[in-house]
N, C-alpha and C positions, 0 to 999 in steps of 0.2 A: 806731703805725701804720707799716707798712713797705710800700713800693711795689716797689722793686727795689734790690738793693745787692750789693756785692761782699763775700763772706764771707772769714774769715780763711784758709780752705783754698784760696782762689783760684777757687772756683766762683761763678758769677754766679747770683743768686736773682732771677729776673725774673717768675716765675709769681705771678700775683695769686691770692690765696685767695678763696673764696666770700664770706667775711665781710669784704669791703671792705679787703683787704690786711693783715690782722692776722697777726702772726707765729705760728708753730706753737705757741710757748709760751703766748702770749696766748690762742690758741684752745683749748689744752688747759686752761688755767685757767678760761675761760669755760664749757667743757663740764663740767668738774668742779663748778662752782657752779650748773650747770643753766641757764645763761643763753644757750646757743647754739640758734639756730633752725635746724631742719633745712630744707634746701632744698625748696620745695614744687614739686609738679608744675605745669606751666603748664596753666591751665584757661581756657576761654573764658567765664568767668563775667561777666555783665553787671552793671555797677554799678547799684545801685537808685537811680533818679533820682526827683526831685520828681514827685508825681502828683496829679491831680484825681480825687477818688473821689465819684462820684454814686450815691447809695443811693436806692432806691425801695421802696415797699410793694407795688406791683403790677407785674406783667409789662408791662401795657400802657403804663404811664408809662416804663418802660425802653425799650420799643419807640419810643415818641414821641421820647424824648431821642436815641436813635440815629438816627432819621429827620432830626431837626433838625441833628445833626452832619454828616450827609451833605450837607446843603445848603450848609454853610459852606465856603469856600475859604480856607485859611490861606497867608499869604505865605511864600515860602522862607526858611529860616534863614540861607542863604548868598546874598549878593548875586549876581544872574545875571551881572554883569560879572566878578566874581571867579571864578565857577565856569566861565566859558568857554562858557556856553550862550547868551549874548546874541545872537551872530550866527547861531546855528543854529536860530532860532525858525521852525517850520514855519507856524504861523498867528500871528495877532495876540493870541492868548490869553495873558494874563499867567501866568507860572509859579506853581505852588502847591505846597504840600507836604502829604503825607497825615499825618493825626493818627494816632498809634499808640493805638488804642482797643480795649479788651478788655471784652467783656460777660461777667461771671461769673454763673453760675446754679446751681441746685440739681441734684442727681442726677435728680430727676423730669424737669427740663427738658432735661438733656443726655445722659441715658442712651441708648445706642444698641444695647444687648443686648436682642434681642426677647423673651427669656425673662424678663428682669427688668422691662423696660418694660411688659409686659402686666399687671403687678400693680396699676398705677394709683395706689395709695395711696402718698404720699411716704414714710411710715414704713416700709411694706412694701419699698419700692424701696431705701431706705437700708439696711434690715437685710439684705436679700438681697445687696446689693452688698458690704457688709462680710463677710458669710459666704463669698462667693466669693473673698475675699483671705486668708482665714485660713490660717496655716501648717498643713501636714499634709493639706490638700485635694489630691487628685490633680490633676496638670497638665491632664488632659483635662476636669476638672470646673470649673476655674477660668474666670473670665471671659476670653474670647479677645481682648477689646479693651483689657484693662488693660495699660498700658505697662510695659514692663520695661527693664532696662539694655540688652538687645540691641535693643530697639525705639527706641533714642534718636534715630535718624535720622527715624523717623515723627513723634516728638514735636517734633523741630526743624522738620520741614516744617509740621506743624500750627501751631507758633508763628509761623513766618515767613508762612504764608498768612493766619492771623487778623490779624496786625498790618500786612499789606500794605494793607488798606483797612478800612473801617468795617463791621463785621458785627453782626447781631442774634443773639440766643440760637438761633433756629432755624437760622441760617447756620452757627453753630458745630457744631451737631449734624450737619448735612449734610457739612460739611468732615471731621468725625470719621468719618462713614460712608465717605466716598471714600477716606480714608487708612487706614481700618481701625484707628483708635486712639480710645480713650475721650476725648471732649472734656472731660469733667468733670475728669479728672486731667491730660490733656495741656495744658489751659489754664493750669495752675499754672506751667508753664515759661515762659509769656508774660507773667506779672505783672511781673516786674523790667523788662522791655523796654517795657512799655506806658506811655503818658502819661495816659490817662484810663481 
């Protein structure tokens, strides 16, 4: 391991290498052995945290669970004295923290494409949705709400909006309509950030 040193030819070697200060010879050997990691691009990937997963057989049970979650006020994870908000309280209400809740549902519940939604049968909706995504389908025939790499900002807006407060399946569908992005696929981006 080399940090900085004076070489025999009098030049100063102070530049740290990407691989924690390894010499060029060591890096060449590691590369030859296939043990060098390529520097990765910075991503804003969210670490997958511990989650509570609540499953239900019926939509009404999920709606009831969501309604109960809305009633609960969770204490903040940071003490109000440490966060600097203790003196800035506008009212006497105790500070609370929102739970990052995400309701996942089927295509039948979350589809916002009117041509697909009118099929009513869950099987028909699933098949038509998948057909509209197949490669080789002309762009004007594909689902206009399907998120693409170019629509990543809409997917991020959907993620942030859904996790900002507790929403039911119908709320996710209306948020998707407002943002013009499929809630079925866009909700997948919010899974890692959710807590319940």
